[in-house]
C-alpha positions as MATLAB code, in Angstrom:
seq = 'MTSNYRLSQLDTLEAEAIHIFREVAAEMQRPCLLFSGGKDSIVMLRLAEKAFAPAPIPFPVMHVDTGHNFPEVLEFRDKRVAELGVQLIVASVQEGIDKGLVREEPNGSRNRIQTPVLLDAAEKHKFDALFGGARRDEEKARAKERVFSFRDEFGQWDPKAQRPELWSLYNGRVHLGESIRVFPLSNWTELDIWQYIEREAIEIPSIYFAHRREVFLRDGMVFAANEFAVPRDGEDVFTATVRYRTVGDATLTAAVRSEADTLPKIIEEIAVTRLTERGATRGDDKVSDSAMEDRKREGYF';
ca = [
     -33.803    2.448  -28.520;
     -29.804    1.378  -28.527;
     -28.319   -0.194  -25.295;
     -25.095    1.200  -24.150;
     -22.765   -1.434  -22.865;
     -19.553    0.937  -22.164;
     -18.397    0.790  -19.166;
     -17.434    3.609  -17.036;
     -14.115    4.740  -15.686;
     -14.623    2.577  -12.204;
     -16.280   -0.496  -13.852;
     -13.410   -0.917  -16.209;
     -10.449   -0.447  -13.649;
     -12.625   -3.102  -11.312;
     -12.824   -5.625  -14.485;
      -9.099   -5.272  -14.911;
      -8.209   -6.046  -11.281;
     -10.849   -8.938  -11.097;
      -9.045  -10.186  -14.224;
      -5.477   -9.813  -12.300;
      -6.230  -11.517   -9.021;
      -7.969  -14.849  -11.050;
      -4.923  -14.865  -13.334;
      -2.515  -14.798  -10.386;
      -4.585  -17.289   -8.818;
      -4.685  -19.951  -12.289;
      -0.783  -19.446  -12.923;
       0.982  -19.149   -9.515;
       1.254  -21.746   -6.608;
       1.209  -19.590   -3.591;
       0.031  -16.006   -3.934;
      -0.442  -13.541   -1.358;
      -2.284  -10.121   -0.512;
      -0.032   -7.377    1.493;
      -2.541   -5.908    3.577;
      -1.755   -3.080    6.135;
      -5.256   -1.320    6.945;
      -4.665    1.306    4.499;
      -6.739    2.665    2.022;
      -5.194    1.065   -1.411;
      -4.871   -2.222    0.328;
      -8.767   -1.888    1.600;
      -9.438   -1.688   -2.109;
      -7.635   -4.598   -3.083;
      -9.140   -6.606   -0.576;
     -12.504   -5.982   -1.721;
     -11.401   -6.863   -4.994;
     -10.394  -10.185   -3.948;
     -13.203  -10.616   -2.252;
     -15.229  -10.266   -5.673;
     -13.245  -11.931   -8.131;
     -13.803  -15.233   -6.476;
     -16.960  -14.627   -4.594;
     -19.289  -17.203   -3.446;
     -16.031  -18.821   -2.460;
     -13.318  -17.528    0.162;
     -10.624  -15.326   -0.836;
      -7.962  -18.006   -1.886;
      -4.806  -17.402   -0.263;
      -3.677  -15.436    2.915;
      -2.910  -11.650    3.699;
       0.021  -10.574    5.355;
       1.199   -7.544    7.074;
       4.714   -6.428    7.352;
       4.598   -4.567   10.348;
       6.896   -2.005   11.652;
       5.725   -1.718   15.275;
       5.222    2.163   14.197;
       1.844    2.309   13.089;
      -1.069    4.007   13.646;
      -3.676    2.531   16.388;
      -6.523    3.256   14.013;
      -5.475    1.258   11.381;
      -3.945   -1.877   13.045;
      -7.614   -1.687   15.039;
      -9.171   -1.927   11.415;
      -6.781   -4.727   10.114;
      -7.816   -7.041   12.998;
     -11.527   -6.451   12.530;
     -11.697   -6.906    8.621;
      -9.626   -9.976    8.565;
     -11.919  -11.244   11.334;
     -14.981  -10.346    9.124;
     -13.414  -12.150    6.169;
     -12.240  -15.198    7.737;
      -8.912  -14.728    5.475;
      -5.770  -15.992    7.411;
      -3.265  -13.265    8.598;
       0.524  -13.291    8.602;
       2.337  -10.562   10.214;
       5.948  -10.251    9.692;
       7.466   -7.947   12.323;
      10.264   -5.858   12.275;
      10.586   -5.591   16.168;
      11.359   -9.626   16.141;
      13.701   -9.016   13.019;
      15.414   -6.464   14.979;
      15.698   -8.693   17.723;
      17.124  -11.548   15.707;
      19.668   -9.722   14.131;
      18.113   -9.681   10.703;
      17.935   -6.028   10.235;
      19.591   -3.233   12.434;
      17.439   -0.119   13.294;
      18.360    3.168   11.816;
      19.085    6.157   13.546;
      16.418    8.745   12.772;
      14.010    5.986   14.217;
      12.578    4.872   10.685;
      11.784    1.334   10.164;
      10.462    1.676    6.382;
      13.741    0.929    5.123;
      14.384   -2.254    6.835;
      10.998   -3.618    6.420;
      12.344   -5.377    3.045;
      14.597   -7.708    4.446;
      11.808   -8.645    7.092;
       9.565   -8.614    3.959;
      11.616  -11.225    1.759;
      12.294  -13.385    4.853;
       8.600  -13.974    5.213;
       7.706  -14.449    2.026;
      11.034  -16.819    1.671;
       9.447  -18.568    4.705;
       6.110  -18.943    3.642;
       7.265  -20.029    0.041;
       4.861  -17.321   -2.015;
       5.720  -17.049   -5.602;
       3.293  -13.695   -6.226;
       2.613  -11.070   -3.773;
      -0.082   -8.546   -4.318;
       0.803   -5.234   -3.686;
      -1.327   -1.739   -3.592;
       1.042    0.667   -5.465;
      -0.155    2.542   -8.373;
       1.749    4.781  -10.864;
       0.810    7.745  -10.196;
       1.728    7.822   -6.798;
       5.680    7.824   -7.617;
       7.963    8.190  -10.662;
       9.801    4.654   -9.691;
       6.165    3.298   -9.287;
       5.350    4.400  -12.890;
       8.099    2.434  -14.721;
       6.956   -0.770  -13.390;
       4.166   -3.462  -14.859;
       0.975   -5.231  -13.294;
       3.427   -8.220  -12.916;
       6.901   -7.356  -11.725;
       9.428   -9.940  -11.804;
      12.161  -10.500   -9.079;
      15.035  -12.561   -8.977;
      15.953  -15.021   -6.343;
      17.074  -12.464   -4.129;
      14.142  -10.081   -4.577;
      15.194   -7.609   -6.473;
      13.590   -5.509   -8.973;
      15.755   -4.977  -12.260;
      13.690   -2.093  -14.284;
      15.593   -3.388  -17.603;
      14.292   -6.782  -17.063;
      10.498   -6.254  -17.419;
       8.424   -8.900  -19.042;
       6.244   -7.246  -22.280;
       2.481   -7.536  -21.279;
       0.419   -6.497  -24.503;
      -3.463   -7.228  -24.973;
      -3.101   -8.062  -20.859;
      -1.553  -11.342  -21.038;
       0.874  -12.166  -17.988;
       3.841  -14.080  -17.574;
       4.116  -15.158  -14.416;
       6.586  -18.086  -15.117;
       9.076  -18.313  -12.548;
      12.243  -20.667  -11.687;
      12.603  -21.900   -7.685;
      13.034  -18.757   -5.548;
      11.563  -16.290   -8.039;
       8.276  -14.794   -7.505;
       6.282  -12.106   -9.135;
       4.989   -8.997   -7.565;
       1.790   -8.031   -8.625;
       0.098   -4.724   -9.025;
      -3.402   -4.844   -9.595;
      -4.229   -1.184   -8.706;
      -1.411   -0.455  -11.368;
      -3.500    1.921  -13.765;
      -5.789    3.266  -10.779;
      -5.554    6.803   -9.180;
      -5.768    7.763   -5.655;
      -8.932    9.609   -6.975;
     -10.114    6.310   -8.277;
      -9.491    4.843   -5.207;
     -11.808    7.374   -3.204;
     -14.549    6.864   -5.735;
     -14.718    3.930   -5.558;
     -14.351    3.234   -1.806;
     -17.590    5.534   -1.865;
     -19.714    3.639   -4.508;
     -18.735    0.081   -2.654;
     -19.786    1.800    0.666;
     -16.185    0.307    2.282;
     -15.364    1.113    5.422;
     -12.104    2.837    5.862;
     -10.329    3.983    9.378;
     -11.501    6.888   10.757;
      -8.185    8.546   10.474;
      -8.229    9.395    6.983;
     -11.132   11.473    7.747;
     -10.676   15.322    9.054;
     -10.128   15.311   13.277;
      -8.176   17.384   15.282;
      -4.851   16.881   16.045;
      -1.453   17.921   18.144;
       0.933   17.947   15.565;
       3.882   19.968   14.756;
       6.214   21.097   11.614;
       8.998   19.414   10.270;
       9.984   19.936    6.810;
       7.131   21.661    5.557;
       5.252   18.941    6.583;
       2.227   18.181    9.530;
       3.292   15.157   11.836;
       1.149   13.999   14.469;
       2.912   13.967   18.046;
       3.348   10.660   19.494;
       5.401    7.734   21.099;
       7.184    7.189   17.606;
       7.498   11.214   16.146;
       8.466   13.215   18.894;
       9.071   17.036   18.704;
      12.755   17.981   18.171;
      14.284   21.465   20.296;
      12.061   24.240   18.406;
       9.084   22.409   16.982;
       6.139   23.319   18.620;
       3.295   21.224   19.684;
       0.045   22.710   18.313;
      -3.673   21.349   17.738;
      -5.069   21.735   14.054;
      -7.942   19.979   11.951;
      -5.891   16.918    9.575;
      -6.602   14.486    7.897;
      -4.018   11.385    6.583;
      -3.901   11.061    2.550;
      -1.847    7.740    3.053;
      -1.104    5.713    6.183;
       2.566    3.738    7.114;
       5.590    4.201    9.736;
       4.363    6.635   12.075;
       7.199    8.311   12.271;
       7.904    9.604    9.015;
       4.012    9.710    7.539;
       2.347   13.366    7.821;
      -0.596   14.593    7.762;
      -2.514   17.189    5.529;
      -4.439   20.137    6.782;
      -8.182   19.799    5.427;
     -11.848   19.920    6.773;
     -12.663   16.765    4.807;
     -14.656   14.201    7.399;
     -16.816   13.103    4.636;
     -16.516   10.951    1.402;
     -17.732   13.584   -0.520;
     -15.378   15.989    0.674;
     -12.340   14.161    0.411;
     -13.424   13.012   -3.168;
     -13.906   17.049   -3.917;
     -10.336   17.574   -2.098;
      -8.539   15.312   -4.099;
      -9.772   16.057   -7.007;
      -8.119   19.568   -7.243;
      -4.588   18.845   -5.384;
      -1.637   19.037   -7.542;
       0.490   17.321   -5.076;
       0.517   13.393   -4.859;
       0.097   11.597   -1.740;
       3.213   10.326   -1.018;
       4.951   13.897   -2.063;
       2.920   15.601    0.498;
       3.580   13.331    3.008;
       6.121   10.661    3.350;
       9.136   11.896    4.740;
      10.939    8.768    3.253;
      10.349    9.450   -0.151;
      12.354   12.717    0.700;
      15.857   11.316    1.289;
      16.788   11.589   -2.225;
      15.300   11.899   -5.703;
      15.919    8.010   -6.397;
      14.983    6.761   -2.756;
      11.427    4.923   -3.896;
      13.573    3.300   -6.972;
      16.531    2.341   -4.809;
      14.436    0.368   -2.482;
      12.978   -1.067   -5.204;
      15.952   -2.776   -6.239;
      16.425   -3.951   -2.998;
      13.261   -5.906   -2.982;
      10.651   -3.371   -1.718;
       7.040   -2.704   -3.175;
];
């Protein structure tokens, strides 16, 4: 009988991500993992756990906290960090506003003003590598980046200055003040993420499963009615069964109508959808066609 040594899709992606985590830990002095409690960062945390087991994860995790979070996600973040015993650094946008580092936008969203807070925290803690959960399938600007995304001393990204990554060789050389953003999930799709969560039996926040919620319609998207997203005149509140494909600033993160209340149902739903999660649910990306690329040039993920 001939043995089959071919890896499955998920095994291949997992092996690549673990290699990336180990490579960064070997090359860089002070890496950090961005962890929000969202599904992509949850998967990254599991991969980091596997990469260094049985030793603990050898770097801290950081959450850039807008102050406009879904409570289910914050609760999960704190629970998961406590389970793993990793150091959690919270970079608070509200503190940035109070100190005059950033100014809140008229629309109430804090997504764009996360960037200076992120850069300030990275400089304060002298991080030279930040792991992010960005995937190429999410948005066209993210599809332009490579696994190692070089950032200058101002945290800015120049798409013309990207380094080659032939044969999975990553160049982490940086000068003082420069850094690397690292995307272990770059080659994953949303479907891969959900299939991996199911395979690994990874716990996720309840907000990702279909549930009844008071919502309203805005710009063709379904928003939860809460203290951060307040209906305007003419926007009627009604109750619907929804779930979240992505979680972020509650002022601009929409839900989708869905009956998927189990992982198999979510996977079945994602397998047939034709709209990316950000295109379906993130109002901040609708500012312009280049909204995400503009933010990345400023230092965002």
